[in-house]
C-alpha distance (Angstrom), angle and dihedral (degrees) to the residues before:
residue distance angle dihedral
M1 . . .
K2 3.77 . .
Y3 3.80 117.9 .
I4 3.82 113.1 -111.8
D5 3.77 116.0 -153.8
K6 3.80 124.8 -145.4
E7 3.81 95.3 -95.5
E8 3.81 93.0 50.1
K9 3.79 90.2 48.1
E10 3.81 91.1 52.2
I11 3.79 90.4 50.4
M12 3.79 91.6 49.8
E13 3.81 91.2 49.3
S14 3.79 92.2 50.3
L15 3.82 90.9 50.1
K16 3.81 91.2 56.1
D17 3.79 89.5 66.4
L18 3.80 94.2 45.5
D19 3.79 113.8 124.2
V20 3.81 108.2 -140.4
D21 3.81 91.8 -161.0
I22 3.79 89.3 62.7
I23 3.80 89.6 56.8
K24 3.81 91.3 50.4
N25 3.79 90.3 49.4
D26 3.79 89.9 47.3
K27 3.80 89.8 58.9
E28 3.80 89.0 54.8
N29 3.79 91.3 45.1
I30 3.79 91.6 48.4
E31 3.81 90.1 55.2
K32 3.81 90.7 48.1
L33 3.79 91.0 48.5
K34 3.81 91.8 47.6
K35 3.80 90.1 52.6
A36 3.81 92.1 47.0
A37 3.80 90.8 49.5
Q38 3.80 91.9 49.3
D39 3.82 91.2 48.0
Y40 3.80 89.4 51.1
I41 3.80 92.0 49.7
D42 3.81 91.6 47.6
K43 3.80 91.0 53.6
Q44 3.78 94.4 51.9
D45 3.77 119.8 107.1
K46 3.77 116.2 -107.0
T47 3.79 124.1 -136.8
I48 3.79 117.2 -127.5
T49 3.78 136.1 -179.4
L50 3.77 115.9 -130.4
R51 3.79 127.2 -174.5
I52 3.81 116.1 -149.3
S53 3.76 133.2 156.5
S54 3.80 119.1 -85.7
K55 3.81 90.3 -120.8
D56 3.79 92.4 54.2
L57 3.79 91.3 47.3
E58 3.80 91.6 52.0
K59 3.82 90.7 50.2
I60 3.80 90.2 48.6
K61 3.81 90.7 50.6
Q62 3.82 91.1 50.2
I63 3.80 93.3 49.6
A64 3.80 91.4 46.0
A65 3.82 91.2 49.7
R66 3.82 90.7 51.9
K67 3.80 88.5 52.9
G68 3.81 91.9 46.2
L69 3.79 93.5 -115.4
R70 3.75 135.5 123.9
Y71 3.77 109.0 -108.2
Q72 3.82 92.8 -117.8
T73 3.80 90.1 54.4
F74 3.79 90.5 47.5
I75 3.82 92.2 51.5
K76 3.80 90.1 48.2
S77 3.81 92.4 51.2
V78 3.83 93.0 47.6
L79 3.80 91.4 49.4
H80 3.80 90.6 47.4
E81 3.83 91.2 52.3
I82 3.80 91.6 50.7
I83 3.79 92.1 47.8
E84 3.80 93.0 49.4
E85 3.82 92.6 47.6
N86 3.79 92.2 50.1
S87 3.79 99.6 41.7
A88 3.81 96.6 59.0
């Protein structure tokens, strides 16, 4: 018979109390959590780089300031409007 050290014995004892149903449920929960994480990632805003003329950027900043918005937020809202109008 193979010698079992203290650590191995503790592991074996802890496994005796292991509930197999919990492990099965964990597999289901892991899949649910993976899907939730992927959904969260998919909903996140993406950062892009956009090249526009300095004059256009200044005009955008002025319009955004009049509306009380940051220019990035203003650009995002204008793009969103265009996308919604054209995707219907």
